[in-house]
C-alpha positions, 0 to 999 in steps of 0.5 A: 096464283097459288102453287104448293101453298104459296102465293105468287105475286110479281115473280116473288113467293111468300108463304101463305100466312106467316109460318116463321112466327109462332103465336105468343112467341117473341120475334126478338126474345133477347131484346135489343142488344146492349149498348157498347158505348154510352157517354152517359154511363161513362160520365156517371161512373167518373162522377163517382170517382175521387177527384185527384186534384181535390185536397179533401178527397171528394168525388168529382160529383161533390166538387162539381156541385160545390162549384155550381152552387158557388157560381149560382150565388152570383149568376142568375143563369146558373141559379135558374138552371140549378133550380130547374134541375132540382125542382123541375121547370115551372109549368106553362099553362096554355089557354085562350084569352083571359084564361078561357079554354083554348079555341081550336078552329078546323078549316076543311075544303072538300066535302069528303074531308068535312065528313071525315073530320066530323066523324073523328070529332064525334069519336067515330074514327075513320070508319064513317 
């Protein structure tokens, strides 16, 4: 039922259309609020500070990198972790048997599901 430009539905009213939003104007112009606490930003800030226990007055980052490099020389796990952090992980190709393309089989039970699946595979979307 429509009364005074409002649609009544189950006892609740809602405006016709959506007048609280202006076309082309953001509903959140200031964006997401800034994070108050961030462990990552705190660690990054600390890594740039001078390490108080280092006689050479190096930063925490420099001290940690040296420790990590020394440990990596005798420990394959540290070495692999170091290489993956610097170079990135080695890509793992995905393929079928003997390097052939991967075969995907789709099994559907109902006729309606078969028609929908075929329409999607043919690029027609869900309008079929």
